[in-house]
DRENNUFI-532648 format. One line per 4 residues: number of its first residue (from 1); their letters; for each residue x, y, z of N, C-alpha, C, O. Coordinates in steps of 0.05 Angstrom, whole numbers, plus 5000, padded with zeros to 4 digits. Layout:
BEGIN
NUM> a> X/Y/Z/X/Y/Z/X/Y/Z/X/Y/Z ~ ... $
This chain:
BEGIN
1> mnar> 3891/5949/5210/3907/5963/5186/3918/5988/5195/3907/6002/5212 ~ 3941/5995/5182/3955/6021/5189/3952/6039/5165/3938/6034/5146 ~ 3966/6061/5168/3966/6080/5144/3979/6069/5118/3975/6080/5097 ~ 3993/6049/5121/4008/6038/5096/3988/6019/5081/3993/6014/5057 $
5> teps> 3968/6010/5093/3951/5994/5079/3922/6002/5076/3907/5989/5061 ~ 3914/6024/5088/3888/6034/5087/3889/6062/5077/3908/6076/5084 ~ 3871/6072/5061/3868/6100/5053/3862/6118/5075/3847/6110/5094 ~ 3871/6142/5075/3862/6160/5096/3832/6167/5093/3820/6163/5072 $
9> eget> 3819/6177/5114/3791/6185/5112/3787/6207/5092/3766/6207/5080 ~ 3804/6224/5089/3802/6243/5068/3800/6234/5040/3785/6244/5023 ~ 3817/6213/5035/3818/6200/5008/3792/6187/5003/3780/6189/4981 ~ 3782/6173/5023/3756/6158/5018/3732/6178/5015/3713/6173/5000 $
13> eqia> 3734/6201/5028/3712/6220/5025/3713/6234/4997/3693/6241/4984 ~ 3738/6238/4989/3741/6252/4963/3730/6235/4937/3724/6246/4916 ~ 3730/6209/4941/3722/6194/4918/3694/6183/4923/3690/6168/4941 ~ 3675/6193/4906/3648/6183/4909/3643/6155/4896/3651/6151/4873 $
17> rppl> 3631/6139/4908/3624/6111/4898/3602/6115/4877/3585/6132/4879 ~ 3605/6099/4857/3583/6098/4837/3558/6089/4847/3558/6074/4866 ~ 3535/6097/4837/3509/6088/4848/3508/6058/4846/3515/6045/4826 ~ 3500/6046/4869/3500/6017/4872/3481/6006/4853/3490/5987/4839 $
21> vrel> 3456/6014/4849/3437/6000/4832/3449/6002/4802/3447/5982/4787 ~ 3459/6024/4794/3470/6027/4768/3491/6004/4762/3491/5990/4742 ~ 3510/6002/4783/3533/5985/4780/3522/5955/4778/3531/5940/4760 ~ 3503/5947/4795/3491/5923/4794/3479/5914/4767/3480/5892/4758 $
25> llva> 3466/5936/4755/3453/5932/4729/3472/5930/4706/3468/5916/4685 ~ 3495/5945/4711/3517/5947/4689/3528/5919/4690/3528/5905/4669 ~ 3539/5911/4713/3552/5884/4715/3533/5861/4705/3541/5843/4690 ~ 3510/5862/4715/3490/5842/4705/3487/5841/4675/3486/5820/4663 $
29> glfl> 3485/5865/4665/3482/5870/4636/3507/5859/4619/3504/5845/4599 ~ 3529/5867/4629/3552/5857/4616/3554/5826/4618/3564/5813/4599 ~ 3547/5814/4639/3547/5785/4641/3527/5771/4623/3533/5750/4612 ~ 3504/5782/4618/3484/5773/4602/3492/5775/4573/3487/5755/4559 $
33> vykf> 3504/5797/4564/3514/5802/4540/3534/5782/4532/3535/5772/4510 ~ 3551/5775/4550/3575/5758/4547/3563/5728/4543/3572/5713/4526 ~ 3544/5722/4560/3531/5694/4558/3518/5690/4531/3520/5669/4519 ~ 3504/5713/4522/3489/5711/4498/3508/5708/4475/3504/5693/4456 $
37> grql> 3531/5725/4477/3548/5724/4456/3564/5698/4452/3572/5690/4430 ~ 3567/5686/4476/3581/5657/4475/3563/5638/4460/3572/5620/4446 ~ 3536/5642/4463/3519/5623/4448/3519/5628/4417/3510/5611/4402 ~ 3528/5651/4409/3531/5656/4379/3554/5641/4367/3556/5638/4342 $
41> atgh> 3572/5631/4384/3593/5618/4373/3589/5586/4372/3607/5571/4363 ~ 3568/5577/4381/3561/5549/4383/3555/5541/4351/3548/5556/4333 ~ 3559/5513/4350/3553/5503/4323/3577/5502/4302/3574/5494/4279 ~ 3601/5512/4313/3625/5511/4296/3643/5489/4303/3667/5493/4306 $
45> tgea> 3633/5466/4306/3648/5441/4316/3672/5437/4299/3694/5435/4310 ~ 3668/5435/4273/3691/5427/4254/3712/5448/4256/3736/5442/4258 ~ 3703/5473/4254/3725/5496/4256/3739/5494/4282/3763/5497/4283 ~ 3724/5489/4305/3736/5489/4331/3758/5468/4335/3778/5473/4348 $
49> fdna> 3754/5445/4321/3770/5423/4325/3796/5426/4304/3818/5416/4310 ~ 3792/5440/4281/3814/5446/4263/3833/5467/4278/3857/5464/4278 ~ 3821/5486/4291/3837/5506/4305/3850/5493/4329/3871/5502/4337 ~ 3840/5474/4340/3852/5461/4363/3878/5446/4354/3898/5445/4368 $
53> hrvw> 3877/5435/4331/3900/5420/4319/3923/5440/4315/3947/5436/4321 ~ 3913/5463/4303/3932/5485/4297/3946/5492/4322/3971/5492/4323 ~ 3931/5500/4344/3942/5509/4369/3961/5487/4380/3983/5493/4388 ~ 3952/5463/4380/3968/5441/4391/3997/5439/4376/4018/5435/4387 $
57> dler> 3993/5441/4350/4020/5438/4333/4037/5463/4337/4061/5461/4336 ~ 4024/5487/4341/4041/5510/4346/4055/5510/4373/4078/5519/4376 ~ 4042/5498/4393/4055/5497/4417/4078/5477/4418/4098/5481/4431 ~ 4073/5456/4402/4098/5437/4401/4120/5450/4383/4144/5444/4387 $
61> avhl> 4113/5467/4364/4133/5477/4346/4150/5499/4363/4174/5501/4358 ~ 4138/5513/4381/4153/5532/4395/4164/5521/4422/4175/5535/4439 ~ 4160/5494/4424/4172/5479/4447/4160/5488/4475/4175/5489/4494 ~ 4134/5495/4477/4120/5498/4502/4118/5471/4517/4115/5451/4503 $
65> pgeg> 4118/5471/4544/4118/5446/4555/4090/5433/4551/4070/5448/4548 ~ 4089/5405/4552/4063/5392/4548/4043/5398/4568/4051/5399/4591 ~ 4019/5401/4564/3998/5404/4583/3997/5377/4599/3989/5377/4622 ~ 4005/5355/4589/4003/5330/4603/4021/5328/4625/4015/5312/4644 $
69> svqn> 4043/5343/4626/4060/5343/4647/4049/5354/4674/4056/5346/4696 ~ 4031/5375/4671/4016/5386/4692/3994/5368/4702/3989/5365/4726 ~ 3981/5356/4681/3958/5338/4689/3971/5313/4705/3959/5305/4725 ~ 3992/5303/4697/4003/5281/4713/4008/5285/4742/4008/5267/4758 $
73> lllh> 4013/5313/4748/4018/5320/4775/3992/5318/4791/3992/5310/4814 ~ 3969/5325/4778/3943/5323/4791/3932/5296/4793/3915/5291/4810 ~ 3940/5277/4775/3929/5251/4774/3944/5232/4794/3940/5208/4794 ~ 3961/5244/4811/3973/5227/4831/3954/5216/4850/3960/5195/4862 $
77> gdtl> 3931/5230/4854/3911/5221/4873/3885/5232/4866/3883/5253/4854 ~ 3863/5218/4872/3836/5225/4865/3829/5250/4880/3815/5266/4868 ~ 3837/5253/4904/3832/5276/4921/3841/5301/4907/3826/5320/4903 ~ 3866/5301/4901/3878/5326/4887/3864/5334/4863/3859/5357/4859 $
81> vhia> 3857/5313/4844/3846/5324/4819/3818/5330/4824/3807/5345/4809 ~ 3805/5320/4845/3778/5330/4852/3777/5359/4861/3760/5375/4856 ~ 3800/5364/4878/3803/5391/4888/3806/5410/4864/3793/5431/4864 ~ 3823/5404/4844/3827/5419/4821/3801/5424/4806/3795/5447/4799 $
85> ntyy> 3785/5402/4802/3760/5406/4787/3741/5426/4803/3728/5443/4791 ~ 3739/5422/4829/3724/5439/4846/3731/5468/4844/3714/5485/4843 ~ 3758/5473/4845/3770/5500/4842/3761/5513/4814/3754/5537/4813 ~ 3763/5496/4794/3756/5507/4768/3726/5515/4766/3719/5535/4753 $
89> atih> 3708/5498/4779/3682/5500/4777/3669/5523/4794/3649/5534/4788 ~ 3684/5528/4818/3670/5545/4838/3685/5571/4844/3673/5588/4857 ~ 3710/5574/4836/3728/5598/4847/3724/5622/4826/3725/5646/4833 ~ 3721/5616/4803/3724/5634/4779/3707/5663/4784/3718/5684/4788 $
93> fpat> 3680/5657/4783/3661/5680/4789/3660/5692/4815/3662/5716/4819 ~ 3658/5674/4836/3656/5686/4865/3680/5700/4871/3677/5720/4885 ~ 3706/5694/4865/3731/5709/4869/3731/5736/4857/3738/5756/4869 ~ 3722/5736/4831/3722/5760/4817/3699/5779/4829/3703/5803/4832 $
97> lafl> 3677/5768/4834/3654/5784/4848/3662/5795/4873/3656/5819/4878 ~ 3677/5780/4890/3685/5789/4917/3707/5810/4912/3708/5828/4928 ~ 3723/5809/4894/3744/5830/4887/3730/5856/4880/3739/5877/4888 ~ 3709/5855/4864/3695/5879/4856/3680/5891/4880/3681/5915/4884 $
101> iwly> 3667/5875/4895/3651/5885/4920/3671/5898/4938/3666/5920/4948 ~ 3695/5885/4943/3713/5898/4963/3723/5924/4954/3724/5943/4969 ~ 3731/5925/4926/3739/5949/4914/3717/5970/4918/3723/5992/4928 ~ 3693/5964/4911/3670/5984/4913/3667/5993/4940/3661/6017/4943 $
105> lrrp> 3671/5978/4960/3667/5989/4988/3692/6002/4998/3690/6020/5014 ~ 3715/5993/4991/3740/6005/5004/3757/6023/4986/3771/6040/4996 ~ 3756/6018/4959/3773/6032/4940/3756/6040/4917/3758/6027/4896 ~ 3739/6060/4919/3720/6066/4898/3733/6072/4871/3724/6062/4850 $
109> ahyv> 3754/6089/4872/3768/6095/4847/3782/6071/4834/3785/6069/4810 ~ 3790/6053/4849/3804/6030/4838/3781/6010/4827/3786/5995/4808 ~ 3758/6011/4841/3735/5996/4831/3728/6002/4801/3727/5984/4784 ~ 3724/6030/4797/3717/6038/4770/3740/6030/4751/3733/6021/4729 $
113> warr> 3763/6031/4757/3786/6024/4740/3783/5994/4734/3782/5985/4711 ~ 3782/5978/4757/3783/5949/4750/3757/5938/4735/3758/5919/4720 ~ 3736/5951/4740/3711/5944/4725/3716/5948/4695/3710/5931/4679 ~ 3727/5973/4690/3733/5980/4662/3751/5960/4647/3748/5954/4623 $
117> vlaa> 3771/5952/4663/3791/5933/4651/3778/5907/4646/3781/5895/4625 ~ 3764/5896/4666/3752/5868/4664/3730/5870/4641/3727/5851/4626 ~ 3716/5893/4638/3696/5896/4615/3710/5896/4589/3701/5883/4571 ~ 3732/5910/4587/3748/5911/4561/3759/5884/4555/3758/5877/4532 $
121> vtaa> 3770/5868/4573/3782/5842/4567/3762/5824/4560/3765/5808/4541 ~ 3739/5825/4574/3716/5806/4568/3705/5812/4540/3698/5793/4526 ~ 3701/5836/4533/3691/5842/4508/3710/5834/4486/3702/5824/4465 ~ 3736/5839/4490/3755/5830/4470/3756/5798/4469/3759/5787/4447 $
125> alvv> 3753/5784/4489/3753/5757/4489/3729/5746/4475/3731/5726/4461 ~ 3705/5759/4478/3683/5751/4464/3686/5751/4433/3677/5733/4418 ~ 3701/5775/4425/3706/5775/4396/3723/5752/4386/3718/5741/4365 ~ 3744/5745/4403/3760/5724/4394/3746/5695/4394/3752/5678/4378 $
129> hlaf> 3729/5691/4413/3712/5667/4417/3696/5663/4391/3693/5641/4381 ~ 3685/5688/4380/3668/5685/4355/3686/5680/4331/3680/5664/4313 ~ 3709/5695/4330/3725/5693/4307/3744/5668/4306/3752/5660/4284 ~ 3750/5655/4330/3768/5635/4331/3756/5614/4350/3766/5611/4372 $
133> plap> 3734/5598/4342/3725/5579/4361/3747/5558/4365/3762/5551/4346 ~ 3750/5548/4389/3772/5529/4396/3763/5508/4415/3754/5515/4437 ~ 3766/5484/4407/3760/5460/4425/3781/5458/4446/3805/5462/4440 ~ 3775/5452/4472/3794/5451/4494/3809/5426/4490/3800/5409/4474 $
137> prml> 3834/5423/4503/3851/5400/4498/3837/5374/4508/3845/5352/4499 ~ 3818/5376/4526/3803/5352/4537/3789/5339/4515/3786/5315/4516 ~ 3781/5352/4494/3767/5342/4472/3784/5334/4449/3774/5322/4430 ~ 3809/5341/4450/3827/5336/4427/3841/5308/4431/3856/5304/4450 $
141> aaag> 3835/5290/4415/3847/5262/4416/3878/5263/4415/3892/5248/4429 ~ 3887/5280/4398/3918/5282/4393/3930/5289/4417/3954/5282/4421 ~ 3917/5303/4437/3931/5313/4462/3936/5290/4481/3955/5290/4496 ~ 3918/5269/4479/3920/5246/4497/3913/5254/4528/3923/5241/4547 $
145> lvdt> 3898/5273/4532/3894/5283/4560/3868/5271/4569/3851/5262/4553 ~ 3865/5271/4597/3841/5261/4609/3821/5285/4613/3830/5307/4617 ~ 3795/5280/4611/3776/5300/4617/3771/5294/4648/3755/5277/4655 ~ 3785/5308/4663/3784/5303/4693/3757/5309/4706/3748/5295/4724 $
149> akvy> 3745/5328/4696/3718/5336/4706/3699/5313/4702/3683/5307/4720 ~ 3700/5301/4677/3681/5280/4670/3687/5255/4686/3668/5243/4696 ~ 3714/5248/4688/3721/5225/4701/3718/5225/4731/3707/5207/4744 ~ 3728/5247/4742/3730/5248/4772/3709/5267/4785/3701/5264/4808 $
153> gpsv> 3699/5285/4769/3680/5304/4779/3691/5324/4798/3714/5320/4808 ~ 3677/5346/4804/3652/5354/4792/3656/5369/4768/3675/5384/4766 ~ 3637/5367/4748/3639/5379/4723/3616/5401/4717/3593/5398/4725 ~ 3626/5422/4705/3605/5446/4699/3596/5445/4671/3581/5462/4663 $
157> ygpp> 3605/5423/4655/3597/5422/4629/3582/5394/4623/3588/5374/4635 ~ 3564/5395/4606/3550/5370/4598/3561/5364/4569/3580/5376/4560 ~ 3548/5346/4556/3558/5339/4529/3554/5364/4511/3533/5377/4513 ~ 3573/5371/4495/3573/5394/4479/3546/5396/4460/3537/5418/4453 $
161> qtdh> 3534/5373/4453/3512/5372/4436/3487/5384/4452/3469/5397/4440 ~ 3486/5377/4480/3462/5386/4494/3466/5409/4513/3447/5419/4524 ~ 3491/5417/4517/3498/5438/4536/3493/5464/4521/3508/5472/4503 ~ 3470/5478/4529/3462/5501/4516/3468/5525/4534/3462/5548/4526 $
165> lsnq> 3480/5522/4558/3485/5544/4576/3515/5554/4574/3522/5574/4586 ~ 3530/5541/4561/3558/5548/4558/3569/5542/4528/3560/5524/4515 ~ 3588/5557/4521/3603/5551/4496/3629/5538/4502/3647/5552/4509 ~ 3631/5514/4500/3654/5498/4505/3675/5498/4485/3696/5486/4487 $
169> faam> 3671/5512/4464/3691/5518/4443/3702/5548/4443/3711/5559/4423 ~ 3699/5558/4469/3711/5584/4472/3735/5583/4491/3737/5598/4510 ~ 3754/5566/4484/3777/5561/4501/3796/5585/4499/3809/5590/4519 ~ 3800/5599/4479/3818/5620/4476/3805/5648/4472/3787/5651/4456 $
173> pslh> 3814/5668/4488/3830/5666/4512/3817/5653/4536/3793/5647/4537 ~ 3833/5647/4557/3822/5636/4578/3815/5660/4600/3833/5672/4612 ~ 3789/5665/4603/3780/5684/4622/3783/5675/4651/3784/5692/4669 ~ 3786/5648/4656/3793/5640/4683/3817/5653/4690/3819/5664/4712 $
177> fgwa> 3838/5650/4672/3865/5661/4678/3864/5692/4676/3874/5705/4694 ~ 3853/5702/4655/3853/5731/4653/3840/5748/4677/3849/5770/4684 ~ 3818/5735/4688/3805/5750/4708/3821/5743/4734/3822/5760/4751 ~ 3832/5721/4737/3848/5715/4762/3872/5732/4764/3879/5742/4785 $
181> lmva> 3886/5737/4739/3910/5755/4738/3901/5786/4745/3916/5801/4757 ~ 3879/5794/4736/3869/5820/4742/3862/5824/4771/3867/5845/4783 ~ 3850/5802/4782/3845/5804/4812/3870/5808/4827/3872/5824/4846 ~ 3891/5794/4819/3917/5795/4835/3928/5824/4830/3935/5838/4849 $
185> igli> 3930/5831/4805/3941/5859/4799/3926/5880/4811/3938/5899/4821 ~ 3899/5879/4811/3882/5898/4824/3887/5901/4853/3889/5923/4864 ~ 3888/5879/4865/3894/5880/4894/3923/5890/4904/3927/5902/4925 ~ 3941/5883/4886/3970/5892/4890/3970/5923/4886/3982/5938/4903 $
189> vatr> 3958/5933/4866/3957/5962/4861/3941/5978/4883/3949/5999/4892 ~ 3918/5965/4891/3901/5980/4910/3908/5978/4939/3898/5993/4956 ~ 3926/5961/4945/3934/5958/4975/3963/5964/4978/3978/5966/4958 ~ 3971/5967/5004/4000/5974/5011/4011/5956/5028/4033/5962/5039 $
193> srwr> 4000/5934/5034/4013/5915/5050/4037/5899/5040/4035/5890/5017 ~ 4057/5894/5053/4080/5880/5042/4074/5853/5034/4089/5842/5018 ~ 4051/5841/5043/4044/5814/5035/4024/5813/5009/4014/5792/5002 ~ 4021/5836/4997/4003/5838/4976/4012/5822/4951/3996/5814/4934 $
197> wlwl> 4036/5818/4949/4048/5802/4926/4041/5773/4927/4046/5759/4907 ~ 4030/5765/4948/4021/5736/4953/3996/5733/4935/3989/5711/4928 ~ 3983/5753/4928/3960/5751/4910/3966/5737/4886/3949/5724/4874 ~ 3989/5738/4877/3996/5728/4852/3995/5696/4852/3997/5683/4831 $
201> lhpl> 3992/5686/4876/3986/5656/4878/3961/5649/4866/3959/5626/4856 ~ 3940/5666/4866/3915/5662/4854/3916/5655/4826/3907/5633/4818 ~ 3925/5672/4810/3930/5667/4780/3949/5643/4774/3945/5628/4754 ~ 3969/5639/4792/3988/5615/4787/3973/5590/4793/3975/5571/4777 $
205> ltlt> 3957/5589/4813/3941/5565/4819/3919/5561/4797/3913/5538/4789 ~ 3907/5584/4789/3888/5580/4768/3900/5570/4742/3888/5554/4728 ~ 3923/5579/4737/3937/5569/4713/3944/5541/4713/3943/5527/4693 ~ 3951/5531/4737/3958/5502/4740/3931/5485/4738/3931/5462/4728 $
209> vivg> 3909/5497/4748/3884/5483/4748/3873/5480/4718/3865/5459/4709 ~ 3873/5504/4706/3861/5502/4679/3878/5485/4658/3867/5473/4639 ~ 3902/5484/4662/3918/5468/4644/3917/5439/4651/3915/5421/4634 ~ 3919/5434/4681/3919/5407/4690/3893/5392/4687/3893/5368/4685 $
213> tanh> 3870/5406/4686/3845/5393/4681/3839/5391/4652/3818/5381/4645 ~ 3857/5401/4636/3854/5397/4606/3832/5415/4595/3822/5410/4573 ~ 3825/5437/4608/3804/5457/4598/3817/5476/4581/3804/5488/4564 ~ 3843/5481/4583/3857/5503/4567/3886/5495/4560/3899/5480/4574 $
217> ywld> 3894/5508/4537/3922/5505/4529/3938/5527/4542/3927/5546/4552 ~ 3966/5523/4540/3982/5544/4551/3976/5570/4535/3976/5592/4546 ~ 3972/5568/4509/3967/5593/4492/3943/5608/4501/3942/5632/4499 ~ 3923/5593/4511/3900/5606/4520/3904/5628/4541/3893/5650/4540 $
221> aiva> 3923/5619/4563/3930/5635/4582/3949/5658/4573/3947/5681/4583 ~ 3967/5653/4555/3985/5672/4542/3969/5693/4529/3974/5717/4534 ~ 3950/5687/4513/3935/5707/4497/3918/5724/4519/3913/5747/4515 ~ 3908/5711/4541/3891/5725/4558/3910/5745/4574/3901/5767/4581 $
225> aaml> 3935/5737/4580/3952/5756/4592/3961/5779/4574/3963/5801/4584 ~ 3966/5774/4550/3972/5794/4531/3948/5816/4528/3953/5840/4527 ~ 3925/5806/4527/3900/5823/4524/3898/5839/4549/3891/5863/4548 ~ 3903/5826/4573/3901/5844/4597/3922/5863/4598/3917/5886/4607 $
229> gial> 3947/5857/4589/3968/5877/4588/3960/5900/4571/3966/5923/4578 ~ 3948/5895/4548/3939/5918/4529/3918/5935/4544/3920/5960/4543 ~ 3900/5923/4557/3877/5939/4571/3892/5954/4594/3887/5978/4597 ~ 3908/5942/4609/3923/5958/4631/3940/5980/4620/3943/6001/4634 $
233> avlr> 3951/5977/4596/3966/6000/4586/3949/6023/4576/3958/6046/4574 ~ 3925/6017/4569/3905/6039/4558/3891/6050/4584/3888/6074/4587 ~ 3883/6032/4602/3865/6042/4624/3884/6041/4649/3887/6021/4662 ~ 3895/6063/4654/3914/6065/4678/3901/6067/4704/3879/6079/4706 $
237> pphr> 3914/6055/4725/3901/6056/4751/3902/6086/4762/3918/6102/4755 ~ 3883/6090/4780/3884/6119/4792/3908/6124/4808/3920/6106/4819 ~ 3915/6149/4810/3938/6158/4826/3929/6164/4854/3906/6174/4857 ~ 3945/6158/4875/3940/6163/4900/3943/6193/4905/3963/6204/4895 $
241> pqat> 3925/6208/4919/3929/6238/4922/3953/6243/4937/3961/6228/4955 ~ 3966/6267/4928/3989/6273/4942/3984/6280/4973/4002/6275/4989 ~ 3963/6289/4980/3957/6294/5009/3959/6270/5022/3969/6271/5045 ~ 3950/6247/5011/3951/6222/5024/3978/6211/5028/3983/6199/5049 $
245> kate> 3995/6215/5009/4022/6207/5010/4039/6223/5032/4056/6213/5046 ~ 4032/6247/5033/4044/6264/5053/4035/6256/5082/4051/6256/5100 ~ 4009/6250/5084/3999/6241/5110/4012/6214/5117/4020/6211/5141 ~ 4016/6195/5101/4028/6171/5105/4058/6174/5114/4067/6162/5133 $
249> aate> 4072/6192/5100/4100/6199/5106/4102/6210/5136/4120/6202/5152 ~ 4083/6228/5142/4081/6240/5169/4076/6220/5188/4090/6220/5209 ~ 4058/6203/5183/4052/6181/5202/4076/6162/5207/4082/6154/5230 ~ 4091/6155/5184/4113/6138/5189/4137/6154/5207/4151/6143/5224 $
253> raee> 4138/6178/5200/4162/6193/5217/4152/6195/5247/4168/6194/5265 ~ 4124/6198/5252/4114/6198/5279/4120/6170/5292/4129/6168/5315 ~ 4116/6151/5277/4118/6122/5289/4149/6118/5294/4155/6104/5313 ~ 4167/6129/5278/4196/6123/5285/4207/6140/5305/4228/6132/5316 $
257> spap> 4196/6164/5313/4209/6178/5334/4186/6187/5355/4163/6193/5348 ~ 4195/6188/5381/4177/6194/5403/4164/6222/5399/4176/6241/5390 ~ 4139/6223/5407/4124/6249/5406/4135/6271/5426/4144/6264/5448 ~ 4135/6295/5418/4148/6316/5434/4136/6316/5464/4151/6320/5484 $
261> adad> 4112/6311/5466/4102/6308/5495/4113/6287/5509/4120/6291/5532 ~ 4117/6263/5498/4130/6242/5511/4157/6248/5518/4166/6239/5539 ~ 4171/6263/5501/4199/6268/5507/4202/6288/5529/4221/6286/5545 ~ 4182/6308/5532/4183/6328/5552/4174/6313/5578/4184/6321/5600 $
265> aekn> 4158/6295/5577/4148/6280/5604/4171/6263/5613/4175/6261/5638 ~ 4186/6251/5596/4209/6235/5604/4231/6253/5616/4246/6246/5634 ~ 4233/6276/5605/4254/6296/5615/4248/6305/5642/4266/6307/5658 ~ 4221/6310/5648/4211/6318/5677/4216/6297/5696/4224/6302/5718 $
269> vlvg> 4210/6272/5688/4214/6251/5707/4243/6247/5714/4248/6240/5737 ~ 4261/6250/5696/4292/6248/5701/4299/6271/5720/4313/6267/5739 ~ 4290/6296/5714/4297/6318/5731/4286/6312/5760/4301/6315/5780 ~ 4261/6305/5763/4249/6299/5788/4266/6279/5803/4272/6282/5827 $
273> agr> 4274/6256/5788/4289/6237/5801/4317/6248/5813/4327/6238/5833 ~ 4328/6267/5799/4354/6279/5807/4349/6295/5832/4368/6295/5848 ~ 4328/6307/5839/4324/6320/5861/4322/6303/5885/4318/6313/5908 $
């Protein structure tokens, strides 16, 4: 890594990392509160299906593309749909956790910012889940979609009547998409590589998976993106210190022109050759 992708040593030293134990307890506490809050929304089956019909009709009224068009792409082969189900089941939490760990170790200031944004979005999502229970499109007969996880596997959900570990009526907003989008934005903001924009492939792939597997509507992702946008507008990312920017500029100028010592040495060689 060069100066364009890595912070200077002075920048890293100036920013103190939050205490590790406190952060572990905080993140674990937030997760437990979220899981407990999701359980409060269970038992609203009738309301969840009524809302699902409203969302489905609204999407058709505003001419959003049908979720079935994405699912048809995945159903071309068993292997592809199995990969999509595996991605949905295994990438969500590990990718977000790896993102936070990397920021904590390499970009402490950006870690605090990202953690606050994720906490704000997750808390707001919990409120929406409680106020607007929503059955996913895989449960909605009118959608005519296949529950790919149930048919092809692997599945993270059991029957809604016996699945006490998750709230399957918390489709809106999609935290799968919201968190994936924050991971991409956080890495784009915190790094300087010219390839950093490729991180946007993560939320794009996540969007394809959550819609194609019939776990979410388009509106679930749209609402998640809107909530993330509000959180980012309120919680601004940290600014890079001016000293660091000056150091980077000096490094770039040094790379573009030979060092004075090298120039003098070259001059002496030429003079010696002339003799």
